[in-house]
PDB file with SEQRES, HELIX, SHEET and CRYST1 records, atoms N, CA, C and O in Angstrom:
SEQRES   1 A   85  MET LEU ASP ASN GLU ALA GLY SER ASN THR GLU LEU ILE          
SEQRES   2 A   85  THR ARG GLY LEU ILE SER GLU GLY ARG ILE ILE ARG PHE          
SEQRES   3 A   85  ILE VAL GLY LEU LYS ASP ARG PRO GLY ALA LEU ARG GLU          
SEQRES   4 A   85  ILE LEU SER LEU ILE GLY SER MET ASN ALA ASN ILE LEU          
SEQRES   5 A   85  ASP ILE GLN VAL ASP ARG PHE TYR LYS LYS ILE GLY LEU          
SEQRES   6 A   85  GLY PRO VAL GLU VAL LEU ILE SER LEU GLU THR LYS SER          
SEQRES   7 A   85  ARG ASP HIS THR LYS GLU MET                                  
HELIX    1 AA1 LEU A    2  SER A   19  1                                  18    
HELIX    2 AA2 ALA A   36  SER A   46  1                                  11    
HELIX    3 AA3 ARG A   79  GLU A   84  1                                   6    
SHEET    1 AA1 3 ILE A  23  LEU A  30  0                                        
SHEET    2 AA1 3 VAL A  68  GLU A  75 -1                                        
SHEET    3 AA1 3 ASN A  50  ASP A  57 -1                                        
CRYST1    1.000    1.000    1.000  90.00  90.00  90.00 P 1           1          
ATOM      1  N   MET A   1     -34.394   6.719  -2.882  1.00  0.00           N  
ATOM      2  CA  MET A   1     -34.927   5.372  -2.325  1.00  0.00           C  
ATOM      3  C   MET A   1     -34.014   4.177  -3.068  1.00  0.00           C  
ATOM      4  O   MET A   1     -33.608   3.193  -2.449  1.00  0.00           O  
ATOM      5  N   LEU A   2     -33.796   4.375  -4.256  1.00  0.00           N  
ATOM      6  CA  LEU A   2     -33.082   3.310  -4.969  1.00  0.00           C  
ATOM      7  C   LEU A   2     -31.691   3.237  -4.492  1.00  0.00           C  
ATOM      8  O   LEU A   2     -31.157   2.128  -4.518  1.00  0.00           O  
ATOM      9  N   ASP A   3     -31.003   4.279  -4.048  1.00  0.00           N  
ATOM     10  CA  ASP A   3     -29.643   4.249  -3.519  1.00  0.00           C  
ATOM     11  C   ASP A   3     -29.650   3.424  -2.160  1.00  0.00           C  
ATOM     12  O   ASP A   3     -28.778   2.596  -1.897  1.00  0.00           O  
ATOM     13  N   ASN A   4     -30.644   3.707  -1.376  1.00  0.00           N  
ATOM     14  CA  ASN A   4     -30.761   2.917  -0.113  1.00  0.00           C  
ATOM     15  C   ASN A   4     -30.819   1.285  -0.398  1.00  0.00           C  
ATOM     16  O   ASN A   4     -30.151   0.424   0.176  1.00  0.00           O  
ATOM     17  N   GLU A   5     -31.684   1.124  -1.318  1.00  0.00           N  
ATOM     18  CA  GLU A   5     -31.814  -0.356  -1.553  1.00  0.00           C  
ATOM     19  C   GLU A   5     -30.619  -0.947  -2.199  1.00  0.00           C  
ATOM     20  O   GLU A   5     -30.301  -2.104  -1.923  1.00  0.00           O  
ATOM     21  N   ALA A   6     -29.940  -0.245  -3.030  1.00  0.00           N  
ATOM     22  CA  ALA A   6     -28.728  -0.686  -3.582  1.00  0.00           C  
ATOM     23  C   ALA A   6     -27.662  -1.020  -2.501  1.00  0.00           C  
ATOM     24  O   ALA A   6     -27.025  -2.073  -2.479  1.00  0.00           O  
ATOM     25  N   GLY A   7     -27.545  -0.025  -1.627  1.00  0.00           N  
ATOM     26  CA  GLY A   7     -26.584  -0.250  -0.553  1.00  0.00           C  
ATOM     27  C   GLY A   7     -26.916  -1.232   0.434  1.00  0.00           C  
ATOM     28  O   GLY A   7     -25.993  -1.736   1.074  1.00  0.00           O  
ATOM     29  N   SER A   8     -28.201  -1.608   0.669  1.00  0.00           N  
ATOM     30  CA  SER A   8     -28.647  -2.622   1.442  1.00  0.00           C  
ATOM     31  C   SER A   8     -28.419  -3.931   0.777  1.00  0.00           C  
ATOM     32  O   SER A   8     -28.155  -4.910   1.475  1.00  0.00           O  
ATOM     33  N   ASN A   9     -28.494  -4.027  -0.468  1.00  0.00           N  
ATOM     34  CA  ASN A   9     -28.333  -5.334  -1.195  1.00  0.00           C  
ATOM     35  C   ASN A   9     -26.776  -5.624  -1.124  1.00  0.00           C  
ATOM     36  O   ASN A   9     -26.390  -6.768  -0.881  1.00  0.00           O  
ATOM     37  N   THR A  10     -25.916  -4.627  -1.327  1.00  0.00           N  
ATOM     38  CA  THR A  10     -24.522  -4.757  -1.269  1.00  0.00           C  
ATOM     39  C   THR A  10     -24.082  -5.264   0.087  1.00  0.00           C  
ATOM     40  O   THR A  10     -23.318  -6.223   0.196  1.00  0.00           O  
ATOM     41  N   GLU A  11     -24.589  -4.587   1.142  1.00  0.00           N  
ATOM     42  CA  GLU A  11     -24.286  -5.087   2.550  1.00  0.00           C  
ATOM     43  C   GLU A  11     -24.691  -6.520   2.757  1.00  0.00           C  
ATOM     44  O   GLU A  11     -23.895  -7.276   3.314  1.00  0.00           O  
ATOM     45  N   LEU A  12     -25.918  -6.977   2.334  1.00  0.00           N  
ATOM     46  CA  LEU A  12     -26.468  -8.188   2.400  1.00  0.00           C  
ATOM     47  C   LEU A  12     -25.539  -9.264   1.571  1.00  0.00           C  
ATOM     48  O   LEU A  12     -25.251 -10.335   2.104  1.00  0.00           O  
ATOM     49  N   ILE A  13     -25.168  -9.002   0.498  1.00  0.00           N  
ATOM     50  CA  ILE A  13     -24.298  -9.867  -0.232  1.00  0.00           C  
ATOM     51  C   ILE A  13     -22.902  -9.978   0.498  1.00  0.00           C  
ATOM     52  O   ILE A  13     -22.344 -11.057   0.696  1.00  0.00           O  
ATOM     53  N   THR A  14     -22.427  -8.833   0.855  1.00  0.00           N  
ATOM     54  CA  THR A  14     -21.031  -8.780   1.535  1.00  0.00           C  
ATOM     55  C   THR A  14     -21.162  -9.780   2.870  1.00  0.00           C  
ATOM     56  O   THR A  14     -20.354 -10.693   3.042  1.00  0.00           O  
ATOM     57  N   ARG A  15     -22.118  -9.550   3.676  1.00  0.00           N  
ATOM     58  CA  ARG A  15     -22.323 -10.303   4.890  1.00  0.00           C  
ATOM     59  C   ARG A  15     -22.434 -11.825   4.509  1.00  0.00           C  
ATOM     60  O   ARG A  15     -21.879 -12.666   5.217  1.00  0.00           O  
ATOM     61  N   GLY A  16     -23.120 -12.165   3.441  1.00  0.00           N  
ATOM     62  CA  GLY A  16     -23.234 -13.505   2.978  1.00  0.00           C  
ATOM     63  C   GLY A  16     -21.871 -14.166   2.632  1.00  0.00           C  
ATOM     64  O   GLY A  16     -21.509 -15.283   3.000  1.00  0.00           O  
ATOM     65  N   LEU A  17     -21.231 -13.361   1.926  1.00  0.00           N  
ATOM     66  CA  LEU A  17     -19.780 -13.832   1.506  1.00  0.00           C  
ATOM     67  C   LEU A  17     -18.842 -13.926   2.730  1.00  0.00           C  
ATOM     68  O   LEU A  17     -17.968 -14.793   2.747  1.00  0.00           O  
ATOM     69  N   ILE A  18     -18.990 -13.088   3.720  1.00  0.00           N  
ATOM     70  CA  ILE A  18     -18.215 -13.240   4.844  1.00  0.00           C  
ATOM     71  C   ILE A  18     -18.651 -14.570   5.744  1.00  0.00           C  
ATOM     72  O   ILE A  18     -17.829 -15.329   6.257  1.00  0.00           O  
ATOM     73  N   SER A  19     -19.886 -14.691   5.827  1.00  0.00           N  
ATOM     74  CA  SER A  19     -20.317 -15.845   6.550  1.00  0.00           C  
ATOM     75  C   SER A  19     -20.094 -17.146   5.891  1.00  0.00           C  
ATOM     76  O   SER A  19     -20.134 -18.170   6.574  1.00  0.00           O  
ATOM     77  N   GLU A  20     -19.836 -17.202   4.488  1.00  0.00           N  
ATOM     78  CA  GLU A  20     -19.478 -18.308   3.691  1.00  0.00           C  
ATOM     79  C   GLU A  20     -17.934 -18.496   3.770  1.00  0.00           C  
ATOM     80  O   GLU A  20     -17.430 -19.473   3.217  1.00  0.00           O  
ATOM     81  N   GLY A  21     -17.199 -17.630   4.413  1.00  0.00           N  
ATOM     82  CA  GLY A  21     -15.733 -17.713   4.373  1.00  0.00           C  
ATOM     83  C   GLY A  21     -15.167 -17.324   3.183  1.00  0.00           C  
ATOM     84  O   GLY A  21     -14.043 -17.747   2.916  1.00  0.00           O  
ATOM     85  N   ARG A  22     -15.811 -16.503   2.323  1.00  0.00           N  
ATOM     86  CA  ARG A  22     -15.272 -16.020   1.033  1.00  0.00           C  
ATOM     87  C   ARG A  22     -14.614 -14.655   1.017  1.00  0.00           C  
ATOM     88  O   ARG A  22     -13.857 -14.317   0.107  1.00  0.00           O  
ATOM     89  N   ILE A  23     -14.925 -13.863   2.068  1.00  0.00           N  
ATOM     90  CA  ILE A  23     -14.296 -12.673   2.332  1.00  0.00           C  
ATOM     91  C   ILE A  23     -13.430 -12.789   3.542  1.00  0.00           C  
ATOM     92  O   ILE A  23     -13.958 -13.125   4.602  1.00  0.00           O  
ATOM     93  N   ILE A  24     -12.183 -12.550   3.486  1.00  0.00           N  
ATOM     94  CA  ILE A  24     -11.249 -12.726   4.711  1.00  0.00           C  
ATOM     95  C   ILE A  24     -10.504 -11.493   4.847  1.00  0.00           C  
ATOM     96  O   ILE A  24     -10.400 -10.672   3.935  1.00  0.00           O  
ATOM     97  N   ARG A  25      -9.970 -11.369   6.031  1.00  0.00           N  
ATOM     98  CA  ARG A  25      -9.030 -10.230   6.339  1.00  0.00           C  
ATOM     99  C   ARG A  25      -7.757 -10.865   7.110  1.00  0.00           C  
ATOM    100  O   ARG A  25      -7.908 -11.797   7.899  1.00  0.00           O  
ATOM    101  N   PHE A  26      -6.605 -10.349   6.852  1.00  0.00           N  
ATOM    102  CA  PHE A  26      -5.495 -10.720   7.468  1.00  0.00           C  
ATOM    103  C   PHE A  26      -4.414  -9.648   7.666  1.00  0.00           C  
ATOM    104  O   PHE A  26      -4.414  -8.727   6.850  1.00  0.00           O  
ATOM    105  N   ILE A  27      -3.569  -9.645   8.559  1.00  0.00           N  
ATOM    106  CA  ILE A  27      -2.563  -8.804   8.818  1.00  0.00           C  
ATOM    107  C   ILE A  27      -1.213  -9.334   8.406  1.00  0.00           C  
ATOM    108  O   ILE A  27      -0.920 -10.472   8.774  1.00  0.00           O  
ATOM    109  N   VAL A  28      -0.394  -8.666   7.713  1.00  0.00           N  
ATOM    110  CA  VAL A  28       1.055  -9.160   7.236  1.00  0.00           C  
ATOM    111  C   VAL A  28       1.936  -8.131   7.676  1.00  0.00           C  
ATOM    112  O   VAL A  28       1.653  -6.941   7.543  1.00  0.00           O  
ATOM    113  N   GLY A  29       3.055  -8.562   8.225  1.00  0.00           N  
ATOM    114  CA  GLY A  29       4.256  -7.702   8.501  1.00  0.00           C  
ATOM    115  C   GLY A  29       5.198  -7.737   7.355  1.00  0.00           C  
ATOM    116  O   GLY A  29       5.700  -8.799   6.988  1.00  0.00           O  
ATOM    117  N   LEU A  30       5.448  -6.614   6.787  1.00  0.00           N  
ATOM    118  CA  LEU A  30       6.381  -6.446   5.643  1.00  0.00           C  
ATOM    119  C   LEU A  30       7.544  -5.562   5.950  1.00  0.00           C  
ATOM    120  O   LEU A  30       7.447  -4.575   6.680  1.00  0.00           O  
ATOM    121  N   LYS A  31       8.635  -5.942   5.378  1.00  0.00           N  
ATOM    122  CA  LYS A  31       9.848  -4.911   5.544  1.00  0.00           C  
ATOM    123  C   LYS A  31       9.496  -3.549   4.786  1.00  0.00           C  
ATOM    124  O   LYS A  31       8.856  -3.544   3.735  1.00  0.00           O  
ATOM    125  N   ASP A  32       9.950  -2.445   5.387  1.00  0.00           N  
ATOM    126  CA  ASP A  32       9.585  -1.240   4.848  1.00  0.00           C  
ATOM    127  C   ASP A  32      10.636  -0.868   3.901  1.00  0.00           C  
ATOM    128  O   ASP A  32      11.556  -0.092   4.160  1.00  0.00           O  
ATOM    129  N   ARG A  33      10.420  -1.553   2.633  1.00  0.00           N  
ATOM    130  CA  ARG A  33      11.441  -1.249   1.561  1.00  0.00           C  
ATOM    131  C   ARG A  33      10.599  -1.198   0.294  1.00  0.00           C  
ATOM    132  O   ARG A  33       9.467  -1.680   0.253  1.00  0.00           O  
ATOM    133  N   PRO A  34      11.205  -0.580  -0.775  1.00  0.00           N  
ATOM    134  CA  PRO A  34      10.414  -0.562  -2.053  1.00  0.00           C  
ATOM    135  C   PRO A  34      10.199  -1.928  -2.690  1.00  0.00           C  
ATOM    136  O   PRO A  34      11.131  -2.721  -2.822  1.00  0.00           O  
ATOM    137  N   GLY A  35       8.981  -2.185  -3.075  1.00  0.00           N  
ATOM    138  CA  GLY A  35       8.656  -3.434  -3.640  1.00  0.00           C  
ATOM    139  C   GLY A  35       8.029  -4.481  -2.795  1.00  0.00           C  
ATOM    140  O   GLY A  35       7.413  -5.409  -3.318  1.00  0.00           O  
ATOM    141  N   ALA A  36       8.157  -4.373  -1.567  1.00  0.00           N  
ATOM    142  CA  ALA A  36       7.626  -5.349  -0.539  1.00  0.00           C  
ATOM    143  C   ALA A  36       6.088  -5.557  -0.771  1.00  0.00           C  
ATOM    144  O   ALA A  36       5.579  -6.669  -0.907  1.00  0.00           O  
ATOM    145  N   LEU A  37       5.404  -4.371  -0.800  1.00  0.00           N  
ATOM    146  CA  LEU A  37       3.968  -4.603  -1.062  1.00  0.00           C  
ATOM    147  C   LEU A  37       3.637  -5.120  -2.307  1.00  0.00           C  
ATOM    148  O   LEU A  37       2.732  -5.950  -2.388  1.00  0.00           O  
ATOM    149  N   ARG A  38       4.293  -4.716  -3.368  1.00  0.00           N  
ATOM    150  CA  ARG A  38       4.078  -5.258  -4.645  1.00  0.00           C  
ATOM    151  C   ARG A  38       4.332  -6.865  -4.678  1.00  0.00           C  
ATOM    152  O   ARG A  38       3.619  -7.555  -5.406  1.00  0.00           O  
ATOM    153  N   GLU A  39       5.305  -7.425  -3.921  1.00  0.00           N  
ATOM    154  CA  GLU A  39       5.460  -8.812  -3.747  1.00  0.00           C  
ATOM    155  C   GLU A  39       4.246  -9.510  -3.268  1.00  0.00           C  
ATOM    156  O   GLU A  39       3.745 -10.420  -3.928  1.00  0.00           O  
ATOM    157  N   ILE A  40       3.760  -9.110  -2.140  1.00  0.00           N  
ATOM    158  CA  ILE A  40       2.584  -9.812  -1.529  1.00  0.00           C  
ATOM    159  C   ILE A  40       1.389  -9.556  -2.411  1.00  0.00           C  
ATOM    160  O   ILE A  40       0.534 -10.441  -2.416  1.00  0.00           O  
ATOM    161  N   LEU A  41       1.186  -8.473  -3.170  1.00  0.00           N  
ATOM    162  CA  LEU A  41       0.082  -8.264  -3.978  1.00  0.00           C  
ATOM    163  C   LEU A  41       0.031  -9.164  -5.261  1.00  0.00           C  
ATOM    164  O   LEU A  41      -1.023  -9.565  -5.755  1.00  0.00           O  
ATOM    165  N   SER A  42       1.303  -9.442  -5.755  1.00  0.00           N  
ATOM    166  CA  SER A  42       1.613 -10.259  -6.754  1.00  0.00           C  
ATOM    167  C   SER A  42       1.265 -11.629  -6.535  1.00  0.00           C  
ATOM    168  O   SER A  42       0.681 -12.304  -7.383  1.00  0.00           O  
ATOM    169  N   LEU A  43       1.655 -12.099  -5.278  1.00  0.00           N  
ATOM    170  CA  LEU A  43       1.344 -13.419  -4.729  1.00  0.00           C  
ATOM    171  C   LEU A  43      -0.137 -13.620  -4.685  1.00  0.00           C  
ATOM    172  O   LEU A  43      -0.606 -14.680  -5.098  1.00  0.00           O  
ATOM    173  N   ILE A  44      -0.925 -12.648  -4.199  1.00  0.00           N  
ATOM    174  CA  ILE A  44      -2.269 -12.783  -4.027  1.00  0.00           C  
ATOM    175  C   ILE A  44      -3.001 -12.825  -5.520  1.00  0.00           C  
ATOM    176  O   ILE A  44      -3.939 -13.564  -5.820  1.00  0.00           O  
ATOM    177  N   GLY A  45      -2.416 -11.958  -6.292  1.00  0.00           N  
ATOM    178  CA  GLY A  45      -3.006 -11.939  -7.699  1.00  0.00           C  
ATOM    179  C   GLY A  45      -2.695 -13.352  -8.411  1.00  0.00           C  
ATOM    180  O   GLY A  45      -3.538 -13.832  -9.169  1.00  0.00           O  
ATOM    181  N   SER A  46      -1.580 -13.957  -8.181  1.00  0.00           N  
ATOM    182  CA  SER A  46      -1.324 -15.181  -8.839  1.00  0.00           C  
ATOM    183  C   SER A  46      -2.238 -16.305  -8.220  1.00  0.00           C  
ATOM    184  O   SER A  46      -2.372 -17.369  -8.826  1.00  0.00           O  
ATOM    185  N   MET A  47      -2.801 -16.100  -7.145  1.00  0.00           N  
ATOM    186  CA  MET A  47      -3.696 -17.092  -6.580  1.00  0.00           C  
ATOM    187  C   MET A  47      -5.223 -16.868  -6.941  1.00  0.00           C  
ATOM    188  O   MET A  47      -6.149 -17.573  -6.539  1.00  0.00           O  
ATOM    189  N   ASN A  48      -5.322 -15.758  -7.773  1.00  0.00           N  
ATOM    190  CA  ASN A  48      -6.651 -15.392  -8.290  1.00  0.00           C  
ATOM    191  C   ASN A  48      -7.715 -15.011  -7.208  1.00  0.00           C  
ATOM    192  O   ASN A  48      -8.877 -15.412  -7.284  1.00  0.00           O  
ATOM    193  N   ALA A  49      -7.275 -14.251  -6.243  1.00  0.00           N  
ATOM    194  CA  ALA A  49      -8.164 -13.734  -5.287  1.00  0.00           C  
ATOM    195  C   ALA A  49      -8.337 -12.205  -5.576  1.00  0.00           C  
ATOM    196  O   ALA A  49      -7.434 -11.537  -6.080  1.00  0.00           O  
ATOM    197  N   ASN A  50      -9.472 -11.731  -5.246  1.00  0.00           N  
ATOM    198  CA  ASN A  50      -9.869 -10.307  -5.521  1.00  0.00           C  
ATOM    199  C   ASN A  50      -9.575  -9.529  -4.225  1.00  0.00           C  
ATOM    200  O   ASN A  50     -10.120  -9.797  -3.154  1.00  0.00           O  
ATOM    201  N   ILE A  51      -8.657  -8.527  -4.405  1.00  0.00           N  
ATOM    202  CA  ILE A  51      -8.280  -7.647  -3.279  1.00  0.00           C  
ATOM    203  C   ILE A  51      -9.369  -6.602  -3.204  1.00  0.00           C  
ATOM    204  O   ILE A  51      -9.676  -5.905  -4.170  1.00  0.00           O  
ATOM    205  N   LEU A  52      -9.979  -6.518  -1.933  1.00  0.00           N  
ATOM    206  CA  LEU A  52     -11.025  -5.550  -1.807  1.00  0.00           C  
ATOM    207  C   LEU A  52     -10.610  -4.268  -1.047  1.00  0.00           C  
ATOM    208  O   LEU A  52     -11.149  -3.182  -1.261  1.00  0.00           O  
ATOM    209  N   ASP A  53      -9.609  -4.458  -0.137  1.00  0.00           N  
ATOM    210  CA  ASP A  53      -9.089  -3.257   0.627  1.00  0.00           C  
ATOM    211  C   ASP A  53      -7.719  -3.516   1.163  1.00  0.00           C  
ATOM    212  O   ASP A  53      -7.386  -4.642   1.531  1.00  0.00           O  
ATOM    213  N   ILE A  54      -6.954  -2.525   1.208  1.00  0.00           N  
ATOM    214  CA  ILE A  54      -5.552  -2.597   1.763  1.00  0.00           C  
ATOM    215  C   ILE A  54      -5.350  -1.418   2.685  1.00  0.00           C  
ATOM    216  O   ILE A  54      -5.651  -0.311   2.236  1.00  0.00           O  
ATOM    217  N   GLN A  55      -4.882  -1.509   3.911  1.00  0.00           N  
ATOM    218  CA  GLN A  55      -4.533  -0.484   4.787  1.00  0.00           C  
ATOM    219  C   GLN A  55      -3.199  -0.723   5.284  1.00  0.00           C  
ATOM    220  O   GLN A  55      -2.941  -1.748   5.914  1.00  0.00           O  
ATOM    221  N   VAL A  56      -2.324   0.176   5.032  1.00  0.00           N  
ATOM    222  CA  VAL A  56      -0.833   0.188   5.529  1.00  0.00           C  
ATOM    223  C   VAL A  56      -0.670   1.086   6.621  1.00  0.00           C  
ATOM    224  O   VAL A  56      -0.977   2.277   6.570  1.00  0.00           O  
ATOM    225  N   ASP A  57      -0.134   0.448   7.714  1.00  0.00           N  
ATOM    226  CA  ASP A  57       0.068   1.211   9.063  1.00  0.00           C  
ATOM    227  C   ASP A  57       1.602   1.197   9.293  1.00  0.00           C  
ATOM    228  O   ASP A  57       2.183   0.162   9.616  1.00  0.00           O  
ATOM    229  N   ARG A  58       2.234   2.373   9.116  1.00  0.00           N  
ATOM    230  CA  ARG A  58       3.599   2.691   9.648  1.00  0.00           C  
ATOM    231  C   ARG A  58       3.750   3.107  11.070  1.00  0.00           C  
ATOM    232  O   ARG A  58       4.803   2.946  11.687  1.00  0.00           O  
ATOM    233  N   PHE A  59       2.676   3.648  11.581  1.00  0.00           N  
ATOM    234  CA  PHE A  59       2.777   4.413  12.822  1.00  0.00           C  
ATOM    235  C   PHE A  59       2.128   3.838  14.030  1.00  0.00           C  
ATOM    236  O   PHE A  59       2.650   4.026  15.129  1.00  0.00           O  
ATOM    237  N   TYR A  60       1.007   3.136  13.910  1.00  0.00           N  
ATOM    238  CA  TYR A  60       0.263   2.551  15.023  1.00  0.00           C  
ATOM    239  C   TYR A  60       0.313   1.107  15.214  1.00  0.00           C  
ATOM    240  O   TYR A  60      -0.432   0.508  15.989  1.00  0.00           O  
ATOM    241  N   LYS A  61       1.278   0.520  14.432  1.00  0.00           N  
ATOM    242  CA  LYS A  61       1.420  -0.901  14.406  1.00  0.00           C  
ATOM    243  C   LYS A  61       1.851  -1.556  15.783  1.00  0.00           C  
ATOM    244  O   LYS A  61       2.380  -0.900  16.681  1.00  0.00           O  
ATOM    245  N   LYS A  62       1.584  -2.877  15.863  1.00  0.00           N  
ATOM    246  CA  LYS A  62       1.854  -3.526  17.081  1.00  0.00           C  
ATOM    247  C   LYS A  62       3.153  -4.445  16.911  1.00  0.00           C  
ATOM    248  O   LYS A  62       3.512  -5.127  17.870  1.00  0.00           O  
ATOM    249  N   ILE A  63       3.780  -4.470  15.847  1.00  0.00           N  
ATOM    250  CA  ILE A  63       4.831  -5.392  15.501  1.00  0.00           C  
ATOM    251  C   ILE A  63       6.214  -4.868  15.685  1.00  0.00           C  
ATOM    252  O   ILE A  63       7.173  -5.497  15.237  1.00  0.00           O  
ATOM    253  N   GLY A  64       6.363  -3.706  16.348  1.00  0.00           N  
ATOM    254  CA  GLY A  64       7.634  -3.203  16.609  1.00  0.00           C  
ATOM    255  C   GLY A  64       8.195  -2.367  15.609  1.00  0.00           C  
ATOM    256  O   GLY A  64       7.527  -2.121  14.604  1.00  0.00           O  
ATOM    257  N   LEU A  65       9.483  -1.837  15.771  1.00  0.00           N  
ATOM    258  CA  LEU A  65      10.177  -1.042  14.784  1.00  0.00           C  
ATOM    259  C   LEU A  65      10.592  -1.720  13.527  1.00  0.00           C  
ATOM    260  O   LEU A  65      10.995  -2.878  13.643  1.00  0.00           O  
ATOM    261  N   GLY A  66      10.559  -1.221  12.434  1.00  0.00           N  
ATOM    262  CA  GLY A  66      11.145  -1.674  11.157  1.00  0.00           C  
ATOM    263  C   GLY A  66      10.010  -2.164  10.294  1.00  0.00           C  
ATOM    264  O   GLY A  66       9.711  -1.459   9.330  1.00  0.00           O  
ATOM    265  N   PRO A  67       9.297  -3.344  10.521  1.00  0.00           N  
ATOM    266  CA  PRO A  67       8.291  -3.779   9.563  1.00  0.00           C  
ATOM    267  C   PRO A  67       7.129  -2.869   9.442  1.00  0.00           C  
ATOM    268  O   PRO A  67       6.886  -2.084  10.358  1.00  0.00           O  
ATOM    269  N   VAL A  68       6.413  -2.916   8.407  1.00  0.00           N  
ATOM    270  CA  VAL A  68       5.160  -2.121   8.153  1.00  0.00           C  
ATOM    271  C   VAL A  68       3.954  -3.286   8.276  1.00  0.00           C  
ATOM    272  O   VAL A  68       4.013  -4.391   7.736  1.00  0.00           O  
ATOM    273  N   GLU A  69       2.892  -2.813   9.073  1.00  0.00           N  
ATOM    274  CA  GLU A  69       1.751  -3.687   9.119  1.00  0.00           C  
ATOM    275  C   GLU A  69       0.726  -3.297   8.162  1.00  0.00           C  
ATOM    276  O   GLU A  69       0.261  -2.162   8.054  1.00  0.00           O  
ATOM    277  N   VAL A  70       0.357  -4.485   7.363  1.00  0.00           N  
ATOM    278  CA  VAL A  70      -0.584  -4.235   6.242  1.00  0.00           C  
ATOM    279  C   VAL A  70      -1.690  -5.197   6.490  1.00  0.00           C  
ATOM    280  O   VAL A  70      -1.544  -6.405   6.674  1.00  0.00           O  
ATOM    281  N   LEU A  71      -2.951  -4.456   6.477  1.00  0.00           N  
ATOM    282  CA  LEU A  71      -4.283  -5.248   6.653  1.00  0.00           C  
ATOM    283  C   LEU A  71      -4.884  -5.370   5.233  1.00  0.00           C  
ATOM    284  O   LEU A  71      -5.172  -4.374   4.569  1.00  0.00           O  
ATOM    285  N   ILE A  72      -5.070  -6.707   4.776  1.00  0.00           N  
ATOM    286  CA  ILE A  72      -5.577  -7.026   3.542  1.00  0.00           C  
ATOM    287  C   ILE A  72      -6.906  -7.637   3.619  1.00  0.00           C  
ATOM    288  O   ILE A  72      -7.064  -8.587   4.385  1.00  0.00           O  
ATOM    289  N   SER A  73      -7.948  -7.169   2.860  1.00  0.00           N  
ATOM    290  CA  SER A  73      -9.190  -7.832   2.712  1.00  0.00           C  
ATOM    291  C   SER A  73      -9.374  -8.415   1.340  1.00  0.00           C  
ATOM    292  O   SER A  73      -9.222  -7.720   0.335  1.00  0.00           O  
ATOM    293  N   LEU A  74      -9.709  -9.717   1.289  1.00  0.00           N  
ATOM    294  CA  LEU A  74      -9.838 -10.447  -0.012  1.00  0.00           C  
ATOM    295  C   LEU A  74     -11.121 -11.107  -0.179  1.00  0.00           C  
ATOM    296  O   LEU A  74     -11.779 -11.518   0.776  1.00  0.00           O  
ATOM    297  N   GLU A  75     -11.506 -11.215  -1.499  1.00  0.00           N  
ATOM    298  CA  GLU A  75     -12.718 -12.102  -1.779  1.00  0.00           C  
ATOM    299  C   GLU A  75     -12.126 -13.266  -2.584  1.00  0.00           C  
ATOM    300  O   GLU A  75     -11.384 -13.077  -3.548  1.00  0.00           O  
ATOM    301  N   THR A  76     -12.494 -14.496  -2.139  1.00  0.00           N  
ATOM    302  CA  THR A  76     -11.986 -15.747  -2.720  1.00  0.00           C  
ATOM    303  C   THR A  76     -13.199 -16.378  -3.393  1.00  0.00           C  
ATOM    304  O   THR A  76     -14.327 -15.904  -3.253  1.00  0.00           O  
ATOM    305  N   LYS A  77     -12.937 -17.475  -4.137  1.00  0.00           N  
ATOM    306  CA  LYS A  77     -13.899 -18.063  -5.011  1.00  0.00           C  
ATOM    307  C   LYS A  77     -14.779 -19.142  -4.240  1.00  0.00           C  
ATOM    308  O   LYS A  77     -15.899 -19.489  -4.617  1.00  0.00           O  
ATOM    309  N   SER A  78     -14.119 -19.633  -3.096  1.00  0.00           N  
ATOM    310  CA  SER A  78     -14.855 -20.732  -2.339  1.00  0.00           C  
ATOM    311  C   SER A  78     -14.056 -20.933  -0.932  1.00  0.00           C  
ATOM    312  O   SER A  78     -12.996 -20.342  -0.726  1.00  0.00           O  
ATOM    313  N   ARG A  79     -14.553 -21.673  -0.132  1.00  0.00           N  
ATOM    314  CA  ARG A  79     -13.947 -22.075   1.121  1.00  0.00           C  
ATOM    315  C   ARG A  79     -12.584 -22.703   0.976  1.00  0.00           C  
ATOM    316  O   ARG A  79     -11.615 -22.451   1.692  1.00  0.00           O  
ATOM    317  N   ASP A  80     -12.619 -23.544  -0.027  1.00  0.00           N  
ATOM    318  CA  ASP A  80     -11.291 -24.316  -0.382  1.00  0.00           C  
ATOM    319  C   ASP A  80     -10.234 -23.274  -0.825  1.00  0.00           C  
ATOM    320  O   ASP A  80      -9.055 -23.357  -0.478  1.00  0.00           O  
ATOM    321  N   HIS A  81     -10.734 -22.268  -1.629  1.00  0.00           N  
ATOM    322  CA  HIS A  81      -9.713 -21.253  -2.177  1.00  0.00           C  
ATOM    323  C   HIS A  81      -9.285 -20.427  -0.951  1.00  0.00           C  
ATOM    324  O   HIS A  81      -8.122 -20.029  -0.874  1.00  0.00           O  
ATOM    325  N   THR A  82     -10.154 -20.165  -0.023  1.00  0.00           N  
ATOM    326  CA  THR A  82      -9.736 -19.291   1.191  1.00  0.00           C  
ATOM    327  C   THR A  82      -8.738 -20.116   1.941  1.00  0.00           C  
ATOM    328  O   THR A  82      -7.757 -19.555   2.430  1.00  0.00           O  
ATOM    329  N   LYS A  83      -8.924 -21.477   2.077  1.00  0.00           N  
ATOM    330  CA  LYS A  83      -7.850 -22.260   2.853  1.00  0.00           C  
ATOM    331  C   LYS A  83      -6.497 -22.092   2.152  1.00  0.00           C  
ATOM    332  O   LYS A  83      -5.479 -21.936   2.825  1.00  0.00           O  
ATOM    333  N   GLU A  84      -6.467 -22.120   0.834  1.00  0.00           N  
ATOM    334  CA  GLU A  84      -5.256 -21.966   0.065  1.00  0.00           C  
ATOM    335  C   GLU A  84      -4.590 -20.708   0.325  1.00  0.00           C  
ATOM    336  O   GLU A  84      -3.361 -20.655   0.377  1.00  0.00           O  
ATOM    337  N   MET A  85      -5.362 -19.639   0.501  1.00  0.00           N  
ATOM    338  CA  MET A  85      -4.818 -18.305   0.726  1.00  0.00           C  
ATOM    339  C   MET A  85      -4.046 -18.298   2.142  1.00  0.00           C  
ATOM    340  O   MET A  85      -3.502 -17.269   2.543  1.00  0.00           O  
TER     341      MET A  85                                                      
END                                                                             
């Protein structure tokens, strides 16, 4: 019973953060080369956002040959922080 309540609380908090604009998702096209992902993650880190999830798609992307499509989910401090991102 406790696990269900904990999961429900987490989902409730997450939905609240999404509705407040504090959890965002975006897709970035990166060159498929060593260090490209590190560069974008370093930039996000320097802006003090919390990375929640990363998905790298080399095969089913919609951006053509060459670049890698990366879906990044972040938690920010506020709506203003989200706008900076």
